[in-house]
C-alpha positions as CSV (number, residue, x, y, z in Angstrom):
1,M,0.0,0.0,0.3
2,I,1.2,3.4,-0.9
3,F,-1.5,5.6,0.2
4,Y,-4.5,5.8,2.6
5,S,-7.2,7.9,4.0
6,K,-10.8,7.2,5.2
7,R,-11.7,7.1,1.7
8,N,-9.6,6.6,-0.7
9,T,-6.6,3.8,-1.0
10,V,-4.0,3.5,-3.7
11,N,-2.1,0.1,-3.5
12,L,0.6,-0.9,-5.6
13,A,1.5,-4.8,-5.7
14,Y,3.5,-7.4,-7.5
15,S,3.1,-11.2,-7.4
16,K,5.1,-14.2,-8.8
17,R,3.4,-17.4,-8.8
18,I,3.0,-21.0,-10.5
19,N,-0.2,-21.8,-12.1
20,R,-0.2,-25.7,-12.1
21,P,-2.6,-27.2,-14.9
22,T,-5.8,-29.0,-13.8
23,I,-6.6,-32.4,-13.4
24,G,-8.1,-32.1,-16.4
25,Q,-5.4,-30.8,-18.5
26,Y,-3.3,-34.0,-17.1
27,S,-5.6,-36.7,-17.7
28,P,-4.4,-39.1,-20.5
29,F,-8.1,-40.5,-21.3
30,I,-9.6,-39.4,-24.6
31,D,-13.1,-37.5,-24.4
32,I,-15.2,-39.0,-27.5
33,T,-18.5,-37.8,-26.8
34,D,-18.0,-36.3,-30.1
35,S,-16.4,-38.9,-32.4
36,L,-15.2,-36.2,-35.0
37,N,-13.6,-33.8,-31.9
38,V,-12.1,-35.4,-29.8
39,W,-10.5,-33.8,-26.5
40,S,-7.7,-35.1,-24.2
41,G,-5.3,-33.7,-21.3
42,N,-1.3,-34.2,-22.1
43,P,0.4,-35.6,-18.9
44,D,3.8,-34.1,-20.4
45,I,2.2,-30.4,-20.0
46,Q,4.6,-28.5,-17.5
47,P,3.1,-25.5,-15.3
48,E,3.0,-21.9,-16.2
49,L,5.1,-19.6,-14.3
50,S,3.3,-16.1,-14.0
51,H,4.8,-12.1,-13.1
52,A,2.0,-9.8,-12.3
53,A,2.1,-5.9,-11.3
54,E,-1.3,-4.1,-10.3
55,L,-1.6,-0.5,-9.4
56,T,-5.0,0.0,-7.8
57,Y,-7.2,2.6,-6.3
58,N,-10.2,2.6,-4.1
59,H,-12.6,5.3,-3.6
60,E,-15.8,4.4,-0.8
61,F,-18.5,6.7,-1.2
62,K,-22.2,6.5,1.0
63,N,-23.7,3.7,-1.2
64,G,-20.9,2.1,-2.2
65,S,-17.4,2.2,-3.9
66,I,-14.9,2.7,-6.8
67,T,-12.0,0.5,-8.1
68,P,-10.2,1.4,-11.2
69,S,-6.3,-0.7,-11.9
70,L,-4.0,-1.4,-14.1
71,F,-2.2,-4.5,-14.8
72,Y,0.6,-6.2,-16.5
73,R,0.9,-9.8,-16.4
74,Q,3.7,-11.9,-17.9
75,T,3.5,-15.7,-18.1
76,N,6.1,-17.9,-19.1
77,N,5.2,-21.7,-20.7
78,S,1.9,-20.5,-21.7
79,I,-0.9,-23.1,-21.6
80,F,-3.2,-23.0,-24.7
81,P,-5.4,-25.9,-26.4
82,Y,-3.9,-27.2,-29.5
83,T,-5.7,-29.1,-32.7
84,V,-4.3,-31.5,-35.0
85,V,-6.6,-33.4,-37.7
86,D,-5.6,-37.2,-38.3
87,G,-5.6,-38.4,-41.6
88,S,-8.8,-39.9,-41.0
89,G,-10.4,-36.2,-40.6
90,V,-10.8,-36.6,-36.5
91,S,-9.8,-33.1,-34.9
92,I,-7.7,-33.9,-31.8
93,T,-7.5,-31.0,-28.9
94,Q,-4.9,-31.4,-26.1
95,P,-3.4,-28.5,-24.1
96,Q,0.2,-27.4,-24.8
97,N,2.7,-25.0,-23.5
98,F,3.6,-22.1,-26.2
99,G,6.2,-20.0,-24.6
100,N,5.3,-17.0,-23.5
101,S,2.4,-14.5,-23.6
102,S,1.4,-11.3,-21.9
103,T,-1.8,-9.1,-21.1
104,Y,-1.9,-5.6,-19.9
105,G,-4.9,-3.3,-19.5
106,A,-7.6,-1.9,-16.9
107,E,-10.4,-3.1,-14.9
108,V,-13.0,-1.4,-13.2
109,I,-15.1,-3.0,-10.0
110,F,-18.1,-0.8,-9.1
111,T,-20.3,-1.6,-6.1
112,I,-23.4,0.2,-5.4
113,T,-26.5,-0.2,-2.8
114,P,-29.3,2.1,-4.6
115,V,-31.8,1.0,-2.2
116,K,-31.7,-1.1,0.9
117,F,-32.9,-4.5,-0.9
118,W,-30.7,-4.0,-3.6
119,T,-26.7,-4.4,-4.4
120,A,-25.2,-4.5,-7.5
121,N,-21.5,-5.0,-8.3
122,L,-20.4,-4.4,-11.8
123,N,-16.8,-6.0,-13.1
124,V,-15.3,-4.3,-16.4
125,S,-12.1,-5.6,-17.7
126,V,-10.5,-4.4,-21.0
127,Y,-6.9,-5.7,-21.9
128,V,-4.7,-6.3,-24.9
129,Q,-3.1,-10.1,-24.9
130,N,-0.2,-10.7,-26.7
131,I,1.1,-14.4,-27.3
132,E,4.7,-14.8,-28.8
133,Q,5.5,-16.3,-31.7
134,T,7.4,-19.7,-31.7
135,D,9.5,-21.5,-34.5
136,E,6.6,-24.3,-34.1
137,L,4.3,-21.7,-35.1
138,P,5.4,-18.7,-37.2
139,D,2.3,-17.2,-38.6
140,I,0.0,-17.1,-35.5
141,Q,-2.0,-14.1,-35.0
142,H,-0.6,-12.7,-31.7
143,T,-1.9,-9.6,-30.5
144,Q,-5.6,-8.8,-29.7
145,L,-8.0,-6.3,-27.6
146,N,-9.8,-8.5,-25.3
147,S,-12.6,-7.7,-22.7
148,Y,-14.6,-9.2,-20.0
149,T,-17.9,-8.0,-18.2
150,K,-19.7,-9.0,-15.0
151,F,-22.7,-7.8,-13.4
152,I,-24.2,-9.3,-10.3
153,N,-27.5,-8.2,-8.5
154,N,-28.4,-9.4,-5.1
155,F,-32.0,-8.6,-4.0
156,N,-33.2,-9.4,-0.6
157,V,-37.0,-8.8,-1.3
158,W,-38.3,-11.5,1.3
159,K,-37.5,-12.5,5.0
160,N,-34.3,-14.4,5.3
161,G,-33.9,-14.9,1.4
162,K,-31.9,-13.6,-1.4
163,L,-32.4,-13.3,-5.1
164,Q,-29.3,-13.1,-7.2
165,I,-29.0,-12.5,-11.3
166,T,-26.0,-12.1,-12.6
167,G,-25.1,-11.4,-16.5
168,N,-21.5,-12.3,-17.7
169,Y,-19.7,-11.6,-21.3
170,T,-16.5,-12.6,-22.4
171,S,-15.1,-11.3,-25.6
172,P,-13.4,-13.5,-28.2
173,I,-10.2,-14.8,-27.0
174,L,-6.6,-15.2,-28.9
175,I,-5.5,-18.8,-28.7
176,P,-2.3,-20.3,-31.0
177,Q,-4.4,-21.3,-33.7
178,G,-6.8,-18.5,-34.1
179,R,-9.7,-17.4,-31.4
180,L,-12.3,-18.4,-29.3
181,D,-15.8,-16.6,-29.9
182,E,-17.6,-14.8,-27.4
183,V,-19.9,-16.0,-25.0
184,H,-23.0,-14.3,-22.7
185,F,-25.1,-15.5,-20.8
186,I,-27.4,-14.9,-17.5
187,D,-27.1,-17.1,-13.9
188,L,-30.0,-16.9,-11.7
189,G,-29.8,-17.9,-8.1
190,I,-32.2,-18.4,-4.8
191,Q,-31.1,-19.0,-1.6
192,Q,-33.7,-19.0,1.8
193,K,-32.2,-19.6,5.3
194,I,-34.0,-22.0,7.4
195,M,-33.6,-23.9,10.9
196,K,-33.2,-19.8,12.4
197,G,-30.3,-19.3,9.8
198,Q,-28.3,-22.7,11.0
199,G,-29.0,-24.0,7.4
200,R,-29.5,-23.2,4.0
201,L,-31.9,-24.1,0.7
202,A,-30.6,-22.7,-2.7
203,L,-31.3,-23.3,-6.4
204,A,-29.3,-22.2,-9.0
205,I,-30.2,-22.0,-12.7
206,T,-27.0,-21.3,-14.7
207,D,-26.5,-20.4,-18.5
208,I,-29.6,-19.0,-19.1
209,L,-29.9,-17.3,-22.8
210,I,-26.1,-18.3,-23.4
211,H,-24.7,-17.8,-26.5
212,S,-21.4,-19.2,-27.7
213,K,-19.4,-20.6,-30.6
214,R,-16.9,-22.3,-29.0
């Protein structure tokens, strides 16, 4: 932290960490749900090593807060999906390591309680993604402007209960062989406290109005 007052905070942070592959990315078993487009993990995949720097400003006001930030992330051994087509026309996708990649951009998180029963949280991120060209893939598209938006609304409209509506949008994302198309969807959740607050019942409906070409 480099500055602090009652309503304002400025923070500069640096981190270095290892991002290990998931179990699915390691698993050698082949998913043949779609016999023409199969997926498998890669037991030889290596962890990513990331360096990240972020400058964040936070301002608190009566009914909420706003937090803009600038960030830069450098990743070595970047993991991306890679697809090959065999002689029979079947495409096989596996995660692979692709040298270095970087992202830099800006993010804003805005939280407000306009009325007593409604709290809203808006997260918007715009960033440039760059994938370093390699000898194996010399002609890849290597730079793209991306964005991400998440809008969470919590409503306390009845006793001991909560309704949550969440909207998500992810712009096309760069990968070594092209890009993954945009995705947007809505999630709905309902929660009710029971047993004098000692338990909870919850219902979630996900991916409403989903749109994806991935």
